[in-house]
C-alpha positions in Angstrom: 2.6 -10.4 2.2 3.8 -6.8 3.5 2.6 -5.3 6.7 3.1 -1.6 7.0 2.2 0.9 9.9 3.3 4.5 9.3 2.6 6.5 12.4 0.9 10.2 11.9 0.0 9.5 8.4 -3.5 11.0 7.9 -6.5 9.7 5.9 -6.2 13.0 3.5 -2.4 12.2 2.9 -3.2 8.6 1.9 -5.8 9.9 -0.3 -3.4 12.3 -2.0 -0.8 9.3 -2.2 -3.3 7.0 -3.6 -4.7 9.6 -6.2 -0.9 10.6 -7.3 0.4 6.9 -7.6 -3.0 6.0 -9.0 -2.7 2.3 -8.2 -6.7 2.0 -8.6 -6.5 3.1 -12.0 -3.3 1.5 -13.0 -2.5 -1.5 -11.1 1.2 -1.9 -10.3 3.0 -4.8 -11.6 3.1 -7.5 -9.2 0.5 -6.0 -6.6 -2.5 -8.4 -5.9 -4.5 -7.1 -2.9 -4.1 -3.8 -0.9 -5.9 -3.2 2.2 -5.5 0.1 4.2 -7.0 1.3 7.6 -6.3 4.0 10.3 -6.2 3.7 14.0 -5.0 6.3 16.7 -1.4 5.7 15.6 -1.8 6.3 11.7 -1.9 4.2 8.7 -2.0 0.5 8.7 -1.5 -1.4 5.3 -1.6 -5.1 4.3 -0.7 -6.1 0.7 -0.2 -9.0 -1.4 2.8 -8.9 -3.8 4.0 -11.5 -6.2 7.4 -10.6 -4.6 9.2 -8.0 -2.2 11.0 -6.5 -5.4 7.7 -5.9 -7.1 6.7 -4.0 -4.2 10.3 -2.0 -4.1 10.1 -1.6 -7.8 6.3 0.3 -7.3 7.8 1.9 -4.2 10.5 3.8 -5.9 9.0 4.4 -9.3 5.6 5.5 -8.1 5.1 5.5 -4.5 8.0 7.5 -3.2 7.3 10.5 -5.2 3.6 10.4 -4.2 4.5 10.3 -0.6 6.8 13.2 -1.1 3.9 15.4 -2.7 1.7 14.4 0.1 4.1 15.7 2.7 4.5 12.6 4.6 7.7 12.2 6.7 9.5 9.7 8.5 9.7 6.1 7.8 7.2 3.3 8.2 7.6 0.3 10.0 7.2 -2.7 7.5 7.5 -6.3 7.4 7.5 -9.0 4.7 6.3 -12.5 5.2 5.9 -15.3 2.7 2.4 -16.0 2.0 1.0 -19.3 2.6 -2.5 -19.0 1.3 -4.8 -16.5 -0.4 -8.5 -16.6 -0.5 -10.8 -14.3 -2.3 -14.6 -14.8 -1.7 -16.6 -15.4 -5.0 -18.0 -12.2 -6.3 -15.4 -9.8 -4.6 -13.8 -7.6 -7.3 -12.4 -4.3 -7.6 -11.9 -1.5 -5.2 -14.1 0.1 -2.5 
């Protein structure tokens, strides 16, 4: 799992990154689940990946150029943890 907090990132910037990297249209190799939300500090993300390397490949190939295009500066705080268990409720599919 990956937890990320990126202070100062706005919903508008996130949407530019999402549209540019187009992970909802073409899922990244190794990406399983992506959840994003905003608080008063900025962007928060929880992802499930097959491996940290799968995320790093996605970041370097698709996400970093999209972040640059959106004008996002600074570095996120992020942490990778081994996943113990993943449950998806029956009937839950797709993006929202």
